[in-house]
N, C-alpha and C positions, 0 to 999 in steps of 0.2 A: 657245176663243180667249182669250188673256190680255188683261186690261185694259191700255189704253195708260197709260204712266207719267204720274203727276200731278206738278206742281211740288214740289220739295223742301220739305216742310212745316216743316223746321227754319228755313227762311228766312221769318220771320213779320214782321208789321208792326212789332214791337218793334226790328227791326234798324235802324230809322231813328234811334235814339238814337246819333248819330254825333259825331265830333269835327270841328269846323270845317265845311267843305263836303264832306268825303269821306263816302262811303257805306260803312258796315260791311256788306259783302255776306255774308261768312261762308259756310261750307259749300261753298267752291270755286265759287260761282256768279259768273259774270262778266256785268256789264252789257253788253247788246248781243248776248248769246248767243242771243236769241230767247225765252228762258224768261220774261223780264220784258216782252216786247213787248205793248203795248196793242192787243189784238185787237178789231176792230170787232164790236159786238154784232149778232147776227143776229136781227132782230125776228120774233117769232112771232105777235104780235097786230095789228100794222099800225097801231097808234094811239099817240099820245102820245110820250113820251121813251123811247127804248130804249137807254139807256146814255149819256145826256147828262152830261158831266163838270161838277161843280158847284164845283170849285176846281182849282188848278194850271194854269189857262189865263191867260196874261198879260192883265191888264186886266179880268178877269172880276169879278163882283160880290163874290166872296170876297176877291179881291186888294184891292178898293176898301175893304174893312173891315179890312185888315191881315193877312189869312190867305193865305199862299201855297200851302201844302199841309197837309193834315190828313186823318185818317181817321174812321171811324164815322159822324159826322153824324147822331146819334140825334135823330129829330124828336119834338116834343111840342107840345101845344096850350097856348097862353098865354091862359087863359080871361078874364083881367082886361081884355084889350083885343082879343080874338079874333084875335091874331096867332100866329106859329109860331116856336118855338125849335129850334135844331139844336146838339147838343153833340158836340164833336170830342174825340178823344184827343190823343196827343202831336202837337203842331202846330209849324209853322215859318212865318216870313214869307217875302216874295219874295226876300230875301237869304239864305235858308236859316238864319237865326238862330232858334234854338229858343225857342218861346214858352211851352211848358209843357203841362200837361194837368190838368184839362179846360179847353176853350176853347168859347165859345158865340157863334154868330151868330143873328140874328133875321131874320124875313121878315114883311112887312106882310100880304100875301095869298097864298094858295096856290091854284093852278089844278089841281083834282083831275082834270080831263079829260086833263091832260098836254099840252094844246096849247101851253102856255108852260112852260119849265123853271123850276125853283126859282131865285129870285134873292134875294140877301141885302141887307137894307136897313140893318142896324145890327149892332154888335158889343158884347156885354157884356164887362167891366162899365161902361166909360165911353166907348164909341164907337170904340175900336180893339181888335182882337183881342188878348187877353191871358189869362193863366192866371186862372181864377176863384178857386181856393182859395189860402189863405195858408199855404203849406208850402214847404220847400226839398227839392230832389231830392238823393238820395245821402247824406242825413244822418238822424240820429235826431230826429224832430219830436215826441218824447214817447211813441212807441209801439214804437220799434225802427227801425233803418235801413231806409228805403224808397227804391226807385228812382224810382217814379212812381205816380200815382193815375189809374186808368183808369175813365172813366164807363161805366156799364152801362145806365142808363135814367134818365129824368127825367119828372116829372109835376107839374102845378099844379092845386090845388083849394083852395077856401076862402081865397084870397088869399095862399097860401104855395106856393113852388116847392120840390120835393124832388128831390135828385139822389143816386142810389145809385152807389157806386164801389168799386173794389178797389185796395188798396195792394199793389204788387208789389215783391218783393225780387229774385227770380231768374227766369231764363227770358227775359231781355231780349236780343233779337238773337242774337249768337253765344254768349251766356252759357249754359252747359250746364244742363239741368234733368234730374237723375237720374230714372230710371223710377220712377213711383209718387209723385213729388213734385208739388205744385201751384205752388210758388214764391211763394205769397202771404204777406203780413204780416197783413192783416186786411181786412174789408169794413166800410163805414159808410154812413150817410145824412147828407148835409148839407142844410140848408134855407136859403132866402132869403125874407125878408119884404119885399124891395124888388125882386123879380122879376129877380134875377140880379146885382145890383150888389155886395152883400155876402153872405157865406155863413157859417153857423155849423154846426159838427159836433154832432150829438147825442152825448151822453156815452157811450152804449153802442155798442160795436163787436163784430162777430162775428170772433173770432180765426181767423187762417189758420195755415198751416204754421209760420211763424216766430214764432208766439205759441202754439204747442202743439197746434193743431187742423189737421192735414193733411187735405185733401179735404173741407172743410166744405161742406155742401150750401147754405150761405147765401153763397157766394162771389160769384155773379153773380145779379142780380135783373132781372125785367121787370115793370113795373107794367101789368097788364091794364086797370086803370081801376076806377072805382066803378060797379058793376052797378046796375040799377034796384032790386035788392033791398036796396041801401044799404051793402053790404059793399065794401071795397077788396080786390080780388083781386090776389095777387102770386105769381109763379112764380120759382123760384130753382134754382140748380145749382152744381156745383163750379166753381171758377175755372179757365177754360181759354182766356182771352183771348190767351195766348201760342201756342195751338194745339199745345203740347208736352206737355200733361198726359196721359200714357198711361193713367192710372187713371180718367179722366173717365167713359168708357163711355156717355155720353149720357143720364145720369139727370137728370130734371127733377122737381121737387116743387111742390106748391101749398099756399098758406095764405091766409087772409083775416083782415081786422082791421077793426074799426070806424074810420072815418076820423078821428073825434075822438080815439080812443086813439092812433092813429098820429101825429097832430099833437102830442099830449102826450109822445110818445116812450115810451109804455107798450107796448113791443113784446111784452112777455110776455102781452098780451091776445089774441094771435093764436089762431085756430082752425086746426087742421091737417087736411088731407084724407088720410084713413088707410084702408088696406085691412086687414081683420082675418082674411083667409083665405077669407071667403065673401061679404063685401059691403064697400062703401065707406061711410064716414061722417065727419062733422065731429067731431074730437076736441077737447075743451075741457080735458083733463087733462094736457096737455103731451106726449102721445104723439107721437113724431116723424112728420112726413109720410111717406107711402109714395111712392117714385118712380113716376111715371106710366107709364113705358115700361120694357120689359125691357132689360137691358144690350145695347148695340149699338155702332154707330159713335160715335167721339168727336164731341162738339159744341163748337164755339167760341162765338162770339157768338150770342145768340138774342133774340127779340122776340115778345111776345104783346099783341094789341090787340083790343078789341071794335069791330067795324066793322058798323054797321047791324044790330046784334043778333046777329051771328055772331062767335065768337071765332076769331081767326086767329093762327097761330104761324108764325114763320120762324126759320131757324137755318142756320149753316154746318156742314155735315157734313164734318168734317176728313178723314175717310177717303175719302169719295165725291168730294170736291172740288166740292161744289155747294151753292148756297143752296136749301134745301128749305122747303116749306110744308105745314101741316096746318090743319084746321078742326074746330070743335066747336060745338054749339048752346049750350052752357053751359060755364062754366069748370070745373065738376065733372062734365062728361059725357065720354064716350069721344071720343078724337080720331081723325080719319081717318088713313089711311096717308100717308106722306110723298110729296110730289111734287117732283122736282127742277125748279127754275125758271131759275136762272142758273148756268151750269156752266163749269168750267175746260176741259172737253173735250166738244164736242157731237157727236163721232163714236163714242164708246164710253163706257159701255154703251148698249144700245138706248134706255133711258128718258131718255137725254140728247140723242137725235137731234132736231135742229131747235130746240133751246133756245138762247137768247142765250148766246154764249160770251165769257167774260172771263178772261184769264190771271190766275191768283193772286187769285181773289175771296175775300172774307170779309165779315163783318158781315151785311148783309141785314136792315135794320130796317124794320118796317111803319110807314108814315106814318099817324098817327091820322086824318088828313083824307082818306084814300083814298076814291075815288068810290063803291065798294061792296065787299062781301065777295067779289065775283067780278071785281073790277077794282082790285087793290091797287097802291099805289105802294110800291116797295121802294128803300131807300137802301143801295147795295152799295159796299163799299170795294174798292180794287184797288191792287196794286203797279204801278208804271209804270217804263218804261225810263229816264225822266228822273232817276231816283235819288230818288224820293219816293213819296208815295201820294196818293190822291184818293178822292172819293166820286162815284158814278154814280147817276143816277135812272132807274128802270124803272117804267113805268106799264102798266096793263092786265093785270096779273098775275092769273091765275085759279087760286086754290089748289085 
């Protein structure tokens, strides 16, 4: 029996870089066709939020902070005051005016039980949603012409906030991306010593396709956090936030670094998780990390977090059309098989049956304040019929 067709993956979240209030649909997709319909999520756990929208609802907490619509909503713990931050990608206000990317909202307290949905209480940098970084879209800011900078993950430790991002050139909306291209300019890490008000780029950048390194495995990062062993563990992969990189193949790699070396910007001090043909080991001689998984389905956004001692991974499987999860007891241990959690079609294939269904899902970031490793909160992005996008909260996810 053939699989039911999935939404046209060429219609990605980057299509929202629009002119005025019009939506660049591209690919012949027509609003109202049913393809973009916001389908109610079918709860499988019976607890907490099962698709609660956190923005794009008139008068909601995001709107009160100046954010009308945005995607990603990458959560991180603000350890200096025990609050929570959420980093959005390309964002708009209630009047559909483009705000930029990245954009950050804060939350005073988080209810990990899911009894109360996430509500935002402040916007960085100065109380109203605005672009965090000082750069201009569509021009050369010193590294080559870049369309936008998309956040991949954020972490705070030692009084400093770190945000890893990808600068994108092509693959935006209807912009074609030839097979085998990743469309990126570079990736970088910016830091803030005032918890999100001002940001500074580290001088070192990881070159992307338009700086001579197509398919760099340092395109997208996820900060798994500082383990009790003292190392900061980081996973990375090729840039595929456009969901158009046909050469992605789902490869993810692992490296670790002393947090003090990371703070100093001494990224060359990383140790790489390497397979030598018979065993895995931590390489200190610059040997490149070995991909953790065999080539398979393409992966878009991904997230890895340590939750109550268990490492949990989530990602968008671009081919399968689902947000999948895996677990591992250690960052350098074997991962479980993937489990679809939030799906574009919950009638096919069989492992999608009964799962929460969301048309055109992507993202799927693990909240570091999740109740437990068997009751995760996922922040899932979605296209909507209203001509924008939003983020949804799912609780009680058992990976």
